[in-house]
C-alpha positions as CSV (number, residue, x, y, z in Angstrom):
1,M,19.9,-11.3,-10.3
2,I,18.4,-11.4,-13.8
3,K,17.7,-14.8,-15.3
4,I,18.0,-14.9,-19.1
5,L,17.2,-17.9,-21.4
6,I,19.4,-18.3,-24.5
7,V,17.8,-20.5,-27.2
8,D,20.1,-21.5,-30.1
9,D,21.2,-24.8,-31.6
10,E,24.8,-23.4,-32.1
11,T,26.4,-24.7,-29.0
12,D,29.5,-22.5,-29.3
13,L,27.2,-19.5,-28.6
14,E,27.0,-20.6,-24.9
15,V,30.8,-20.4,-24.7
16,L,30.8,-16.9,-26.2
17,I,28.0,-15.7,-23.9
18,R,29.8,-17.0,-20.8
19,Q,33.0,-15.3,-22.0
20,K,31.6,-12.0,-22.9
21,F,29.4,-11.6,-19.8
22,R,31.7,-13.3,-17.3
23,K,32.0,-10.2,-15.2
24,K,28.2,-9.8,-14.9
25,I,27.9,-13.5,-14.2
26,R,30.6,-13.3,-11.5
27,E,28.9,-10.2,-9.9
28,Q,25.6,-12.1,-10.0
29,H,23.9,-9.5,-12.2
30,Y,23.1,-12.0,-14.9
31,E,22.3,-15.7,-14.8
32,F,22.0,-17.6,-18.1
33,V,20.0,-20.7,-18.9
34,F,20.6,-22.4,-22.2
35,A,18.3,-24.4,-24.6
36,V,19.1,-25.9,-28.0
37,N,15.6,-25.5,-29.6
38,G,12.1,-24.4,-29.0
39,N,10.9,-27.6,-27.3
40,D,13.9,-27.5,-25.0
41,A,13.2,-23.8,-24.3
42,L,9.6,-24.5,-23.2
43,K,10.9,-27.2,-20.8
44,K,13.5,-24.7,-19.4
45,L,10.8,-22.0,-18.9
46,S,8.7,-24.5,-16.9
47,E,11.8,-25.5,-14.9
48,F,12.8,-21.8,-14.3
49,P,9.7,-19.7,-14.0
50,D,11.7,-16.7,-12.9
51,V,13.2,-16.2,-16.4
52,E,12.9,-12.5,-17.2
53,I,13.8,-12.4,-20.9
54,V,14.5,-14.9,-23.8
55,L,17.1,-14.5,-26.5
56,S,16.1,-16.9,-29.3
57,D,17.5,-17.9,-32.7
58,I,14.9,-18.3,-35.6
59,N,16.2,-21.3,-37.6
60,M,16.4,-24.3,-35.2
61,P,15.4,-28.0,-35.4
62,E,12.3,-29.5,-33.8
63,M,10.7,-26.1,-33.1
64,D,11.9,-22.9,-34.7
65,G,12.1,-19.5,-33.0
66,L,9.0,-18.0,-34.5
67,T,6.9,-20.9,-33.3
68,L,8.6,-20.6,-29.9
69,L,7.7,-16.9,-29.8
70,T,4.0,-17.7,-30.2
71,K,4.1,-20.3,-27.5
72,I,5.9,-18.0,-25.0
73,N,3.3,-15.3,-25.6
74,E,0.6,-17.8,-24.8
75,T,2.1,-19.4,-21.7
76,S,4.4,-16.6,-20.2
77,P,3.0,-13.2,-21.4
78,L,5.3,-11.3,-19.0
79,V,8.4,-12.8,-20.5
80,K,9.8,-10.7,-23.4
81,T,11.7,-12.2,-26.3
82,V,14.5,-10.8,-28.3
83,M,15.2,-12.6,-31.6
84,V,18.9,-13.1,-32.4
85,S,19.3,-14.4,-35.9
86,A,21.4,-14.3,-39.1
87,Y,18.1,-13.9,-41.0
88,G,17.9,-10.1,-40.6
89,D,15.8,-9.4,-43.7
90,M,12.7,-7.2,-43.3
91,E,10.4,-10.2,-43.8
92,N,11.8,-12.1,-40.8
93,I,11.9,-9.0,-38.7
94,R,8.2,-8.3,-39.5
95,K,7.2,-11.9,-38.8
96,A,9.0,-11.7,-35.4
97,M,7.4,-8.4,-34.5
98,N,4.0,-9.4,-35.5
99,R,4.2,-12.5,-33.2
100,G,5.2,-10.4,-30.3
101,A,9.0,-10.1,-30.3
102,F,10.3,-7.2,-28.2
103,D,13.4,-6.5,-30.4
104,F,15.6,-8.1,-33.1
105,V,19.4,-8.5,-33.1
106,T,21.2,-9.8,-36.1
107,K,24.2,-12.1,-36.3
108,P,27.1,-11.9,-36.1
109,V,26.3,-10.5,-32.7
110,D,27.6,-7.2,-31.6
111,F,27.8,-8.0,-27.8
112,E,27.8,-4.3,-26.7
113,D,24.6,-3.7,-28.7
114,L,23.2,-7.0,-27.4
115,E,23.8,-6.0,-23.8
116,L,22.1,-2.6,-24.3
117,T,19.1,-4.4,-25.9
118,M,19.0,-6.9,-22.9
119,E,19.0,-4.0,-20.4
120,K,16.3,-2.2,-22.3
121,T,14.2,-5.3,-22.4
122,I,14.7,-6.0,-18.7
123,Q,13.6,-2.5,-17.8
124,H,10.5,-3.0,-19.9
125,V,9.6,-6.2,-18.0
126,Y,10.1,-4.6,-14.6
127,L,7.9,-1.7,-15.7
128,I,5.1,-4.1,-16.6
129,R,5.5,-6.0,-13.3
130,E,5.4,-2.8,-11.3
131,T,2.3,-1.6,-13.2
132,L,0.5,-4.9,-12.6
133,K,1.5,-4.7,-8.9
134,A,0.1,-1.2,-8.7
135,I,-3.2,-2.3,-10.3
136,K,-3.5,-5.2,-7.9
137,E,-2.8,-3.0,-4.9
138,N,-5.3,-0.4,-6.2
139,N,-8.0,-3.1,-6.6
140,I,-7.3,-4.3,-3.0
141,L,-7.4,-0.7,-1.8
142,R,-10.9,-0.2,-3.4
143,M,-12.1,-3.1,-1.2
144,Y,-11.3,-1.1,2.0
145,V,-11.4,2.6,1.1
146,D,-14.4,4.9,0.4
147,E,-14.6,5.9,-3.3
148,T,-14.5,9.6,-2.4
149,V,-11.2,9.1,-0.6
150,L,-9.8,7.3,-3.6
151,N,-10.9,10.1,-5.9
152,F,-9.1,12.6,-3.7
153,M,-6.0,10.4,-3.7
154,G,-5.9,10.7,-7.5
155,S,-6.2,14.5,-7.5
156,R,-3.6,17.2,-7.8
157,E,-4.7,18.5,-4.4
158,Y,-3.7,15.2,-2.8
159,E,-0.3,15.2,-4.6
160,T,0.4,18.7,-3.2
161,S,-0.9,17.9,0.3
162,I,1.0,14.6,0.7
163,M,4.3,16.3,0.2
164,A,3.6,19.3,2.5
165,N,4.9,19.5,6.1
166,E,2.9,22.3,7.7
167,T,1.1,23.5,10.8
168,V,-2.6,23.0,10.6
169,E,-5.7,23.8,12.6
170,A,-7.6,20.6,13.1
171,T,-9.5,18.3,15.6
172,V,-8.1,14.9,16.7
173,A,-10.3,12.2,18.2
174,F,-9.0,9.0,19.9
175,I,-11.8,6.3,20.0
176,D,-11.0,3.3,22.2
177,I,-13.1,0.1,22.6
178,C,-13.4,-0.4,26.3
179,S,-12.1,-3.6,27.9
180,F,-11.5,-5.2,24.6
181,T,-8.2,-6.6,25.8
182,S,-10.1,-8.9,28.2
183,I,-12.2,-10.4,25.5
184,S,-9.2,-10.9,23.3
185,E,-7.7,-13.2,26.0
186,K,-10.8,-15.4,26.0
187,E,-11.9,-15.7,22.4
188,T,-10.2,-17.3,19.4
189,P,-8.0,-15.1,17.2
190,D,-10.5,-15.4,14.3
191,T,-13.3,-14.2,16.6
192,V,-11.3,-11.3,18.0
193,V,-10.2,-10.1,14.6
194,A,-13.7,-10.4,13.2
195,M,-15.2,-8.4,16.1
196,L,-12.5,-5.7,16.0
197,N,-12.9,-5.3,12.2
198,L,-16.7,-5.0,12.6
199,Y,-16.2,-2.1,15.2
200,F,-13.5,-0.4,13.1
201,D,-15.6,-0.6,9.9
202,L,-18.6,1.0,11.7
203,M,-16.3,3.8,13.0
204,A,-14.7,4.4,9.6
205,K,-18.1,4.9,8.0
206,E,-19.1,7.6,10.5
207,I,-15.7,9.3,10.3
208,I,-15.8,9.4,6.5
209,A,-19.4,10.6,6.6
210,Q,-18.1,13.7,8.5
211,K,-15.2,14.2,6.1
212,G,-12.7,13.0,8.6
213,I,-9.6,11.0,8.0
214,I,-8.6,7.8,9.8
215,D,-5.0,8.6,10.7
216,K,-4.2,5.2,12.2
217,F,-5.4,2.1,14.0
218,I,-3.6,1.7,17.4
219,G,-4.5,-1.7,18.8
220,D,-8.2,-1.4,19.6
221,C,-8.2,2.4,19.3
222,V,-8.8,4.6,16.3
223,M,-7.1,8.0,15.8
224,A,-9.1,10.2,13.5
225,V,-8.4,13.8,12.2
226,F,-10.9,16.4,11.0
227,K,-9.8,19.4,9.1
228,G,-11.6,22.2,7.3
229,P,-14.8,24.2,8.2
230,Y,-16.4,23.4,11.6
231,H,-13.9,20.6,12.2
232,P,-14.6,20.4,16.0
233,D,-18.4,20.1,15.4
234,R,-17.9,17.4,12.7
235,A,-15.6,15.4,15.0
236,I,-18.1,15.4,17.8
237,D,-20.9,14.5,15.4
238,A,-18.9,11.5,14.2
239,C,-18.1,10.4,17.7
240,L,-21.7,10.7,18.9
241,A,-22.8,8.6,16.0
242,I,-20.0,6.0,16.7
243,R,-21.0,5.8,20.4
244,S,-24.7,5.3,19.4
245,K,-23.9,2.7,16.8
246,I,-21.4,0.7,18.9
247,E,-23.8,0.6,21.9
248,A,-26.6,-0.6,19.6
249,L,-24.6,-3.7,18.7
250,Q,-25.4,-7.0,20.3
251,G,-22.7,-8.2,22.6
252,S,-22.4,-11.4,24.7
253,A,-22.7,-12.3,28.3
254,D,-19.0,-11.5,28.8
255,F,-18.7,-8.4,26.7
256,M,-20.9,-5.5,25.7
257,P,-19.2,-3.1,23.2
258,K,-18.7,0.4,24.6
259,V,-16.3,3.3,23.7
260,S,-14.4,5.9,25.5
261,I,-13.4,9.0,23.4
262,G,-11.1,11.9,23.8
263,I,-11.4,14.9,21.5
264,N,-9.1,17.9,21.2
265,C,-8.7,20.8,18.7
266,G,-6.0,23.2,17.9
267,E,-2.7,23.6,16.0
268,M,-0.7,20.5,15.1
269,I,2.2,19.6,12.8
270,S,1.1,17.6,9.7
271,G,3.7,15.7,7.6
272,N,5.4,12.5,6.5
273,I,7.1,11.1,9.6
274,G,9.0,7.8,9.9
275,S,12.1,6.1,8.5
276,V,13.4,7.0,5.1
277,T,15.9,4.1,5.3
278,L,13.1,1.6,5.8
279,K,10.9,3.4,3.3
280,R,8.2,3.5,6.0
281,L,6.7,7.0,6.3
282,D,3.4,7.8,8.0
283,Y,1.5,10.9,6.9
284,T,0.2,11.9,10.3
285,V,-0.2,14.8,12.8
286,I,1.9,15.3,15.9
287,G,2.1,17.9,18.7
288,D,0.7,18.8,22.1
289,T,-2.9,19.0,20.7
290,V,-2.6,15.3,19.6
291,N,-1.0,14.2,22.8
292,T,-3.7,15.9,24.9
293,A,-6.5,14.2,22.9
294,Q,-5.0,10.8,23.7
295,R,-4.8,11.7,27.4
296,L,-8.4,13.0,27.4
297,Q,-9.4,9.6,26.0
298,R,-7.6,7.8,28.8
299,A,-9.4,10.1,31.3
300,A,-12.8,9.3,29.8
301,G,-15.0,6.7,31.4
302,V,-17.0,4.0,29.7
303,G,-19.3,5.6,27.1
304,Q,-17.9,9.1,27.7
305,I,-16.8,11.7,25.1
306,V,-14.4,14.0,26.9
307,I,-13.1,17.4,25.8
308,S,-11.1,20.1,27.5
309,E,-12.4,23.5,28.6
310,A,-10.9,25.1,25.5
311,G,-12.8,22.6,23.3
312,Y,-16.0,23.2,25.3
313,E,-15.8,27.0,24.7
314,R,-15.7,26.3,20.9
315,V,-18.7,23.9,20.8
316,R,-20.9,24.8,23.7
317,Q,-23.4,26.5,21.5
318,S,-23.8,23.4,19.4
319,F,-23.7,20.6,21.9
320,N,-25.0,19.8,25.4
321,C,-22.1,19.2,27.7
322,R,-21.6,18.8,31.4
323,M,-18.6,19.7,33.6
324,I,-16.7,16.7,35.0
325,G,-14.1,18.5,37.0
326,S,-10.4,19.3,36.8
327,T,-7.7,16.7,36.6
328,C,-4.0,16.3,36.1
329,L,-3.0,15.1,32.6
330,K,0.5,13.7,31.9
331,N,3.1,16.4,31.1
332,K,0.7,19.2,31.9
333,A,1.9,21.7,34.5
334,E,-1.6,22.7,35.5
335,E,-4.8,20.8,36.0
336,V,-7.2,20.7,33.0
337,M,-11.0,21.1,33.3
338,L,-12.8,18.3,31.6
339,Y,-16.2,18.3,30.0
340,E,-18.4,15.4,28.8
341,V,-20.3,15.8,25.5
342,L,-23.8,14.5,26.2
343,N,-25.6,15.1,22.9
């Protein structure tokens, strides 16, 4: 519902407004508030802070419309004012525009023209509000996202990639904080969240340093995706750095931070997945390669980075690994040979 303030000392205007817009009022599209002069209008704006637009006469007792216009721009800059007056000469129009009026309608009022003007003004107010919201969200985003990622998000490459559903060759890493559930049952919520955010922030820095993307946070686990040249090597480099940095952190008598990591590379589907109805889409990767990476993480012990035999064949010349042995992974018909990345 759009709330509109009508300011005019001619009381019969209220009757006309309610008659002409009775259907819109009944359908709860418009809601009107009325004031008899500028002073009364300022009180109504204070009483109804959700007023979107003001329609104001110029010649009124106590406080005229042009003075009111100046006051509104000072106190409620997002509210837009349309002047509705019999004084439609160029001098009055210029005075109104120079003081910040959005538009000018002359009396006697053509109500069809008035409604078009109102709708145009409302759309302008909504556009300003959405722009301010986007600026606020962007400023918040800059607090949490690396500058290089933000620059990429503003590029044409990003616009193209975000709309593409495709099969890609990439590496997925699942990085889990071992036994964190137990500490979350003992500590206060503030302590748990602070600890988790510290670990996640450390992980994010190492992932971004290797040009990886944090796909999502899943409880106390991070899912990261690496694309482009040498993506398996960069994924392992990031995970080795994460393991080293996490283990260097000071813990407590009850909890020493450790990670278990599963890494897998291969083809996966990349696209926007979720509910269009709820307007909640997640740009992510799915497929057997992703599922296997998560199961490798579950098979990993404390402090281990585990890869499959296929992954080992791709990185064995770059990293020192040792064979763990074969094991059954969920939904896999045959056993999978596991390897641990040492350094």
